[in-house]
C-alpha positions as CSV (number, residue, x, y, z in Angstrom):
1,X,122.2,85.4,89.6
2,X,120.5,88.2,87.8
3,X,120.2,91.7,89.4
4,X,116.5,91.4,89.8
5,X,116.9,88.1,91.7
6,X,119.7,89.7,93.7
7,X,117.5,92.6,94.7
8,X,114.7,90.4,95.7
9,X,117.0,88.0,97.6
10,X,118.3,91.0,99.5
11,X,114.8,92.1,100.3
12,X,114.0,88.7,101.6
13,X,117.1,88.6,103.7
14,X,116.6,92.1,105.1
15,X,112.9,91.5,105.8
16,X,112.9,88.1,107.3
17,X,116.4,87.5,108.7
18,X,117.0,91.0,109.9
19,X,120.4,91.6,108.4
20,X,121.1,95.3,108.4
21,X,124.6,96.8,107.8
22,X,124.0,100.3,109.0
23,X,122.3,100.0,112.3
24,X,120.5,103.3,112.0
25,X,117.1,102.1,111.0
26,X,114.7,99.3,111.9
27,X,116.1,95.9,110.9
28,X,113.0,95.0,108.8
29,X,113.1,98.2,106.8
30,X,114.6,98.5,103.3
31,X,115.7,101.9,102.3
32,X,114.9,103.0,98.7
33,X,116.0,106.2,97.0
34,X,114.1,107.3,93.9
35,X,116.2,109.5,91.6
36,X,114.6,111.3,88.7
37,X,112.3,114.2,87.9
38,X,108.6,115.0,87.7
39,X,107.8,111.6,86.2
40,X,108.7,110.2,89.6
41,X,107.4,112.9,91.9
42,X,104.0,113.5,90.3
43,X,101.3,112.6,92.8
44,X,104.0,111.6,95.3
45,X,104.8,108.2,93.7
46,X,107.6,107.3,96.3
47,X,105.2,107.9,99.2
48,X,102.6,105.9,97.3
49,X,105.1,103.0,96.9
50,X,105.9,103.0,100.6
51,X,102.2,103.1,101.6
52,X,101.3,100.3,99.2
53,X,104.2,98.1,100.4
54,X,103.0,98.6,104.0
55,X,99.6,97.3,103.0
56,X,101.5,94.2,101.8
57,X,103.3,93.8,105.1
58,X,106.6,95.0,103.6
59,X,108.5,97.9,105.3
60,X,110.0,100.1,102.6
61,X,111.3,103.6,103.5
62,X,111.1,105.5,100.3
63,X,112.8,108.8,99.7
64,X,113.4,110.9,96.6
65,X,116.1,113.0,94.9
66,X,114.1,114.7,92.2
67,X,114.3,117.9,90.3
68,X,111.8,118.9,87.5
69,X,113.0,118.3,84.0
70,X,116.3,116.8,85.2
71,X,118.4,114.2,83.4
72,X,120.7,111.6,85.0
73,X,123.6,113.6,83.5
74,X,122.5,116.7,85.5
75,X,122.1,114.6,88.6
76,X,125.6,113.3,88.1
77,X,127.1,116.7,87.5
78,X,125.1,118.2,90.4
79,X,123.3,120.7,88.1
80,X,119.9,122.2,88.6
81,X,120.3,122.0,92.4
82,X,120.4,118.2,92.4
83,X,121.6,116.5,95.6
84,X,121.7,112.9,94.4
85,X,125.5,112.2,94.7
86,X,125.6,113.9,98.1
87,X,122.8,111.7,99.3
88,X,124.4,108.6,98.0
89,X,127.6,109.5,99.9
90,X,126.0,110.6,103.2
91,X,123.0,108.3,103.6
92,X,122.7,104.5,103.6
93,X,120.5,102.9,100.9
94,X,119.6,99.4,99.8
95,X,118.1,100.1,96.4
96,X,118.3,103.2,94.2
97,X,115.7,103.6,91.5
98,X,117.0,105.6,88.6
99,X,114.6,107.4,86.1
100,X,116.1,109.5,83.3
101,X,114.4,112.3,81.4
102,X,111.5,111.2,79.3
103,X,113.3,112.1,76.0
104,X,116.9,111.2,77.0
105,X,116.8,107.7,75.4
106,X,115.6,109.3,72.1
107,X,117.4,112.6,71.8
108,X,120.7,111.9,73.6
109,X,121.3,108.1,73.7
110,X,125.0,108.5,74.4
111,X,124.3,110.5,77.6
112,X,121.5,108.1,78.5
113,X,123.9,105.2,78.4
114,X,127.0,106.9,79.8
115,X,125.3,108.4,82.9
116,X,123.1,105.4,83.5
117,X,126.3,103.2,83.6
118,X,128.0,105.8,85.9
119,X,125.2,105.8,88.3
120,X,124.9,102.0,88.4
121,X,128.6,101.7,89.3
122,X,128.4,104.5,91.9
123,X,125.3,103.0,93.5
124,X,127.0,99.6,93.8
125,X,130.1,101.2,95.3
126,X,128.0,102.5,98.1
127,X,126.6,99.0,98.9
128,X,123.2,99.5,97.2
129,X,121.6,97.9,94.1
130,X,120.7,100.0,91.1
131,X,117.3,99.6,89.4
132,X,116.2,101.5,86.3
133,X,112.6,102.7,85.9
134,X,111.5,102.7,82.3
135,X,109.4,105.8,81.4
136,X,106.4,105.9,79.1
137,X,105.6,107.4,75.7
138,X,103.8,110.7,75.5
139,X,100.1,110.8,75.0
140,X,100.5,112.4,71.6
141,X,103.1,109.8,70.4
142,X,102.7,106.2,71.5
143,X,105.3,105.2,69.0
144,X,108.0,106.5,71.3
145,X,107.7,103.5,73.5
146,X,109.7,101.0,71.4
147,X,112.8,103.3,71.4
148,X,112.4,104.0,75.1
149,X,112.0,100.3,75.9
150,X,114.9,99.2,73.8
151,X,117.3,101.7,75.4
152,X,116.3,100.9,79.0
153,X,116.6,97.1,78.3
154,X,120.0,97.6,76.8
155,X,121.2,99.7,79.7
156,X,119.8,97.3,82.3
157,X,121.5,94.4,80.5
158,X,124.9,96.1,80.2
159,X,124.8,97.1,83.9
160,X,123.2,93.8,85.2
161,X,120.6,96.1,86.8
162,X,116.9,95.6,87.5
163,X,114.3,97.2,85.3
164,X,110.9,98.3,86.4
165,X,108.9,98.2,83.1
166,X,106.5,101.1,83.8
167,X,106.5,102.2,80.2
168,X,105.4,98.8,79.0
169,X,102.6,98.7,81.5
170,X,101.4,102.1,80.4
171,X,101.5,100.9,76.8
172,X,99.4,97.8,77.5
173,X,96.9,99.8,79.5
174,X,96.4,102.3,76.7
175,X,95.8,99.4,74.2
176,X,93.4,97.4,76.4
177,X,91.6,100.2,78.2
178,X,91.9,103.4,76.1
179,X,89.0,104.8,78.2
180,X,91.4,105.2,81.2
181,X,93.2,108.5,81.0
182,X,96.7,108.0,82.3
183,X,97.8,111.5,81.5
184,X,97.6,114.9,83.3
185,X,99.0,116.6,80.2
186,X,100.9,115.3,77.2
187,X,103.6,113.6,79.3
188,X,103.0,113.7,83.0
189,X,100.8,111.0,84.7
190,X,97.4,111.8,86.0
191,X,96.3,110.6,89.4
192,X,95.3,107.2,88.0
193,X,98.5,107.1,85.9
194,X,100.6,107.8,89.0
195,X,98.7,105.0,90.8
196,X,99.8,102.7,88.0
197,X,103.4,103.8,88.3
198,X,103.3,103.2,92.1
199,X,101.7,99.8,91.6
200,X,104.4,98.7,89.1
201,X,107.2,99.9,91.3
202,X,105.7,98.3,94.4
203,X,105.2,94.9,92.7
204,X,108.8,94.9,91.5
205,X,110.3,95.9,94.8
206,X,108.3,93.6,97.0
207,X,107.7,90.8,94.6
208,X,104.2,90.5,96.1
209,X,100.9,90.6,94.4
210,X,99.3,94.0,94.2
211,X,95.8,92.5,93.9
212,X,93.6,93.6,96.8
213,X,95.4,96.9,97.5
214,X,93.1,99.7,98.4
215,X,91.7,102.0,95.7
216,X,92.3,104.8,98.2
217,X,96.0,104.9,99.3
218,X,96.8,106.9,102.5
219,X,99.8,107.8,104.5
220,X,100.3,110.1,107.5
221,X,101.5,113.7,107.6
222,X,104.0,115.0,110.1
223,X,101.2,115.4,112.7
224,X,100.1,111.8,112.4
225,X,96.9,112.8,110.5
226,X,95.7,110.7,107.6
227,X,96.8,112.0,104.2
228,X,95.2,110.7,101.0
229,X,97.6,110.0,98.1
230,X,95.3,108.4,95.6
231,X,91.5,108.2,95.1
232,X,90.4,105.7,92.4
233,X,87.2,104.0,91.5
234,X,87.4,100.5,92.7
235,X,86.8,98.8,89.3
236,X,89.7,100.8,87.8
237,X,92.0,100.0,90.7
238,X,91.1,96.3,90.4
239,X,91.9,96.3,86.6
240,X,95.2,98.1,87.1
241,X,96.3,95.7,89.8
242,X,95.5,92.7,87.6
243,X,97.4,94.3,84.7
244,X,100.5,94.8,86.8
245,X,100.5,91.3,88.2
246,X,100.0,89.9,84.7
247,X,102.7,91.9,83.0
248,X,105.3,91.4,85.8
249,X,104.3,87.7,85.7
250,X,103.8,87.2,89.4
């Protein structure tokens, strides 16, 4: 069985049968740790994924271990104040989503492969499943995407890990709808770009259609007050949802 099927089978088991090995959280909740940098935390993508999944009727508890500009090597070596290995040791997780630096697959492919493989092994040793999140090419250089895609696909294949093809979704959106500005600057996602990242992650993790999700995604703050994560025009949200479902072949 492929890792993607294993992850999805685990989700089905934990959601509908109620199997839970840790006993610390609700039996119908799947714990997801997002590991990465600003490509993950821009516009609160993990919180967006949790909120989108809730709209689908799927209980994900999404947390993050992110430091701006960090690589998986730095997360592994606990540099730049990263706490990822500590959190893997001390907290129970079901799925760990791993996102490397945007240039790591191009400028330091050896480190990209080495520490991606180390983390995949470490995550599994803690009873969780590793999933890699493919990053996207910079606004100024769309040609980066082929190299990024090839390296992530190679890493996922070697580790038998899942792969969330965010970069490929970005690429297709730029080709089909160049009027949609996915970028805040040359590399970071805009609000609509982050909505697209969250949609892609949500569809992969829940294996449910993202069609019909709200164009305004909300959560609650610590006081229980409504907190808006994304504001999109409805036609743009509809298009992005259709794009994600089409590319991920739901």
